[in-house]
C-alpha positions, 0 to 999 in steps of 0.5 A: 599689092605690093607695099611701097618702097621706104626711102631713108636719108641714110642708107648704110649697106650691111657689108659696111655695118659688119666690117664696122661691127668687126673693127669695133670688137677688134678695138673693144678687145684690144683696148682694154687688153692693151690697158690691161697689158700696161697695167699688168707691166706696172703691177708687176714693176711695182711688185717687184720694186716693193719685193726688191726694196723690202729685201733690200732693206732686210739685207741692209738691216742684217748687214748693219746690225752684222757690221755693228756686231763685228765692229763691237767684237774688234773694239772689245778686243782694242778696248781689252788689249789697251786695258790690259796694256796700260794696267800692265804699264800701272803695275810695272810703275808701281814695281818700280816705287816698291823697290827700296830705292834708298840703296838703289840710287845711282845719280849717274843713271839719272837722266839729264834734264835742263829746264825750258825757258818758254815755261819752266819745266825740265826737260830731257833732251829732244833728241831722246825718243821718250820725253821726260819731264818735271814741273813739280818744283824749281829744283830737282830734290834727291826724292825726286831724282830717286823717283825719276831714276826708278821709273827710268826703267819703264821707258821700253814699257811705253815705246812697247805699249805704244807699239802695241796699241795702233790706235793710242797717239801716245803711251804716258807716265804722270805722277802726283810730284809732277813726274812726266814720261811721254811717248809718241811717234808723233813730231807735232805732239813732241813738239807740243810737249816741249810747249805746255804752259807754265805750271803757274798758269795751268798744272797738267795733274789737274786734268782729265786723266790725272783727277779720274782718280785724285776727284774720287773719294773712294779707294778704287783704284782700277783702270777706267777711261776718261771723259773726252777732254782737250788734249794739252799736248794734240787736237781735237778731243782726247779719250785716255784709258788710265790706270793707277800706280800704287806703292808698297803700301797702296798709296796712289803715287799716278797714273799710266795711261793710253791717249786715243784721240777721238778722231782716230775713234772716228775715222776707224769705226766709219771706215770699211763700209763701201755697201752704205757709203754714198761718195756724192752724199752729204757729210754723216749720210753714214756715221758711227758713234759710241757712247757709254752706258748711260748715253753719255757719248763717248764718240761721234761726229760732230757734223752730224750732233745738230740733226740728233738735237745735240749742240756743242762747240769745242772752240773754247776748249784749251787745256785738258780740264775743259771736259766734253760731256754729251748725252744724247738722253738730253736730246731735244727729239723725243724720238732719239730720246726714245731710240736711245732708251731702247739701245740701253736696254738692250745688247742688240737693237735695231730699228728705223728712226725718222729724224726731222723727216729723214729716215735713218736705219740704226744698228746697235750692240753692246761691248762685253768689256765695258758695257759701252754700246757702238752703233751705226747709223745710215741715211735710208736712201743710200740703202735704196740707191741700187732700188732707184737705179732698178727703178729706173732700169725697170722703167726703161724695160717696161717702156720698151715692152710697152712699145714692142706690144703696140708694134705687134699688136698695130701688125695683128690688128692689121691682118685682122682687119684684112681677113675680116674684109674678106670674111664680111665680103664672103658673108654678105653675098648670099644676102644681097641675093636673098636682097635681090630676091626680097624685092622681086617677091614685093612686086609678087614675082614668085618664080625665082627661087634661093639656092639651098646648097650651103649647110649653113645658117645662110643655107638655113636662111635660104630654105626658110626664104623659099618655105615663107615663099611657098607661104606667102602664095598660100596665104593670098588664096587664104587672104582671098577665102577670108575676105569671103568669110568676112562678108558673110560675118558683116552680113551675119552681124548687120542682121545680129545689130538689126536684130538687138535694135528691134529686140530693144524696141519690143522691150521698150513697147512690153514696158509701155504696155505693162504701164499702160495695163497696170500702172496707168490704169490704177492710177487713172482709178485712183484719180477717178475715186479722188475726183469723185471725192473732191466733187462730192458736197457729202462728207468724207466717209473713212471707207472711201480713204481705204479704197483709194489707199487700196488702189494706190497700194496696188500701183506700188506693187505694180511699179516694184513689179516692173522694176524687178522685171527691168533690174531684180535687185537680188543679184546684187546682194546675192550668188546666182543659185539664190537668185535663180531660187527667188525667181522660181518661188516668186513664179511659182507664186504668181502664175501658179506653176509647180516649177521645182528647184535643185541647188547642187551649190554648196558655197558663194559662187562670185559671178561677174554681174553682166554673166549674173544678168545672162544667167538670170534672165535666161532662166526667166526667158525659158520658164516663160517659154514653158508658159506660152508653149509647152503646155504643162505648168511642171519643170524642173530646174537645176544649177551645180558647179562642174570643174571651172563651169557653173551649170543650169538645165532646164527641163519640162515634160511638155510638148517638146519641139524640134530644134531648128536652128538658131536664128533671130526671131521677130516675135518679142522676148528674150530669144533663143538666139539672143541667149546663144549669143549672149552665152558664147560671148561668156566663151560657152554655147547653150546646148538643147535636148527635144523631141516631138511629145517628149519634152525639152531639156536646156542646159545653160553653161559658163565660166565661173572664174570669170571676172569683170572689171572694176570700172564696168562693176562700178558703171553697173551699181551706179546705174542700179543705184 
């Protein structure tokens, strides 16, 4: 009979499911691929940016160090040139003092000098290329005239020195007697020379160039550089290289010097750095400075001093005794002080320095001639300008690549959808045919077969479908056979059930008969004896009590015997081999039989209680059958273990019998049929061997490894308790 057709509220064709599954698979593959490509491009860009940043930082630092080295070499040459020139001027001026002045003085060679109405200083005419001045006295005494005449030979040397040292603004000589010679090409500085303050207000001999030697306590008259000071004739701060002028006795007569403005040093230091300069950057993004071996600044851009923790105000500087003394070791910023210490301890140093959260790259080099340090400092953001531009270009390229990938992925996706649709359609067509055949088979129509010409899984499915159809046909025949067999089995079960009911009722009658024939009669006898004693007027005798006691003890024994028959307690405490041995001894003692028991079991035999009861009652039933039917009081009972089975054999030399088919018996007792059925419940069957006049041998086998559920065991113990 065909099964009823079930109707589902939402029916979806397998073709649509396959198509959607394929599309979903493509999306599942494409979307992670897109994110993977996108992430890979980002990682590539990040890696390239990191590598580019690291490489440019390394190259920039190396270039800055090389630039510092080149600047140091250049300034070594400049300072050496300046030192040599100034020392030469001092030596030549000293030679002028060492000449015998008295006999060689010619007043005609004395320069024409007139006092200035502005400051009372004697000057040569303004038209002279070299300015000579005297301010030591109100007049020019002969000794000063001789000194002026002797120093007149220094004029060409001063002009030549200024020409050779292009960084210098002026070359000059100043004596302790108040004579000054000054050569410069700067018209403002020339004009400023004629407007010096009155010596009564400030004597330029008290300025930094002269006091560099006059304030010392020793006799170290060698070339040296002054501190930064406010020049008397030029705007801004000045640094002067000075050499002493010594006479024939070694006495200090004055100084020869070359003036180098601080602005010239700063501008020269900041020149030729296109790699680091940013025309649109803030002031101080790149700068350089000089400091001596103690950290004192020689040249430094004032606009950058505050960011390095130093404050300075030169607005009150007026004369050459106003000295600028700044030391980076006094910076308010500990990181600057630490960096200066590293610079002073190293001939060459390069590192990064973070000042107020602004990273700087610095490189330093020690000057061999002076021991000073030239330091180049660049804002790190200037070094990374090219990196930022490269990053922008790379981001744009990555965006274009991603757009191209999306376009190509979309085209591939559409092509894949079309191919997927055609493939699903070709795949589903034979399945639709099989679906129609399935519906016909559900109506028990087996005439049409599925085509088996394909060699793929569809062909295999068609062949399997046809085979299934043939088996369904055979199954219908087997189903009819099974129905008939089940009918016979049901009849047999009904008959067995009736037998079990009858057996249960027989056992009840047997128990009732035993109680009536034994316990009831014994108790009745005891009650009768007790009643006689109560009704008798004679005194109670001990033998009468003893007789009643004997009757009651007999009743107790009979009750215990019945209990033992119903549920032998030995099965709860011992294994089956011990229990059977006890049964045989009890039977021999009670019935006077000569049953021989052979126990081949040497170890414990843990069996389920139900199996132990079945085997125990089976042996008891077989012994009872021997007593009733075998015509002998002898038998041999053996028990042994054979692999996974326990074997129990009962053999008697009695009359024997023809082995009949095992059918239910209504003559009472356990019955061979019932025993056989119970043994079969444990997966085995009894074996009966017998013949007329040759005795009988019955073998019972059961699996020794069966277990019984814990719940069932508890129930058994509960009932037994």
